[in-house]
N, C-alpha and C positions, 0 to 999 in steps of 0.2 A: 503492500500500498504505499510505503514512504516513497519507493523508487516511481509510481505512478504520479504522486504529487510533481515530483521534480520535472517530470516531462510536461504536465501541464503548466507550469510556472514557464518554460523554456517556450511553449507555444505560444503564451499569453505575450511572451515580450517579442515575439515575432510580429503577433497581430497588431500590437501596437506601432511598432515600426513601420509596418505597412500602411497601417492607417494613417499615420502622421505623414508619410510619403504622399499618400493619396491627396491628404487635404491642402498639403505645402504645395504639390502641383496645381490644385485649384486656385489657390491664393496668387501664384505665380501667373497663371493663364489671364486670371480677371486683371492683375496689375498691368501686363502687356496689353489686354486688350483696351484698357483706359490710357494708357500711354499713347497708342495709337490713335485713338479717339481724339484726346488732347490735341495731337500734332495735327490733325486733319481739320479740327476746328479751326486752330490759330492759323491754318494756310488759307482756309475760306474766308476767313475774316479780312484779308488781305484782298483777296478776289472782291470780295464786296466791296471794302473800301476804295478799291481801284475803278470798280464801276460807278460810282457815286463821282468820283473826280472825273473821270469821262464826260458823266452827264452834265457835271458843273461847267466844264469847258464847252460843250456845246451851248448850255444857256448862257454864259457870258457871251459866246460870238452873237449869240440873238439878240443880247442886249445891246451890244456894240451896233448892231445892224439896225435896232428900233432906234437908236441916237441918231444916227445919218451912215446912209449906203457908203458913202466913202470909208469910213473906218473898214469895211470889208473889200468893198471894190478895189482900194488901192494896195491893199496886199499882194504880194509878189507871189506866184505860183510855184516858184523854186525855192523857198524859205522856208524853215521851218520857225514858227513862233510858238513864243511860250507867254502865257496869261499871268498878268500881274495885278494885284487888287491895290489902287492907289487910293488909303482913304476911304473913298466915298465913290469909287468908280472902277471897270475894268479897264486894261490897256494890254495891248500887246507889244512885246520886246522880242529882240533876238538874241538877248541874254538868258543862258539857260537857268530857269526855275525850278526848283524843286519843293513838291508841297508835303508838308510835314518831314522835310529831310529824307525821306524813303521814296515818295512816286515821282517820277520825271513826268510832267505831261507835257505834251507838243501838240502844237495845231498846224494843221497844213490846207491850203486853199488850194482849191483845181476851177479851172475853166469848167463850163458845160456848154456843151453843143447839143443844138436841137435839129431833129430831121425836117422833113419838109411838111409832116403832121405837125409839125410844134411840139413833140414830144423829145424828152431826152435821150439822146443817143449817143452811141460812141463817136462818131463822127457827124459832121454836120456844120452849120451855122452856129458860131460863137455866140453865146447869149450874155451880154456884159450885165445882165439885170438878174442874173443868177449864178451863184458859186456852190460847189463841193466842199463842205467843212468835216474835216476828219481829225477827231482826237484821239490821241495815241498817248496811252499810260505805259511806262515799264518801271519793273520794279525787281530787285533780288528776290527770289524763293527758292528755298531749297538750296540745290546745287547750281542754280543758273539764273537767268534774266528772263522773266515773265513779260510779255509786251501782249496789250490787248487794243484793239481799237472800235472806233464807231464813229459813224458817218451820218451826214444829213445833206440836206440841200437848202440853202437859205436864198430869197428872192427880195427884191428891191420893192417891196409892195407897198411903201409909203412914197417911193419914185420921188425922193430925197437925196 
């Protein structure tokens, strides 16, 4: 009978070690999943902020158009522009401007051509009262630079 008790004590110790290993494996799996989740959440935060910054760039260009068309019409189609807030208004500059020290937002202006049906086309007659505006945001994420762009057309709707 004493011999039997010693065998059962040894088996109980093995069961405790196996149980502890299973619990530890579960805790490590949950911890690893949580770490991955946090990494993706932080990466997504930058993507969302970049989207807002791009949209703000297009809205700023709309604001400039609303003030006077010459703010848009005089911009070169071969130059990257950056937006700067001058106390109470937006302005364009060719000096590189970072948003929050992380995001590089640039604005490009392209001419727009219209075909014989007065629709926007790849080729045709240049329309001086319509411009294609592209806002691009670049930022470092992970192991490289991420670049996102959005475009819209602005027209001289006020004829000013």
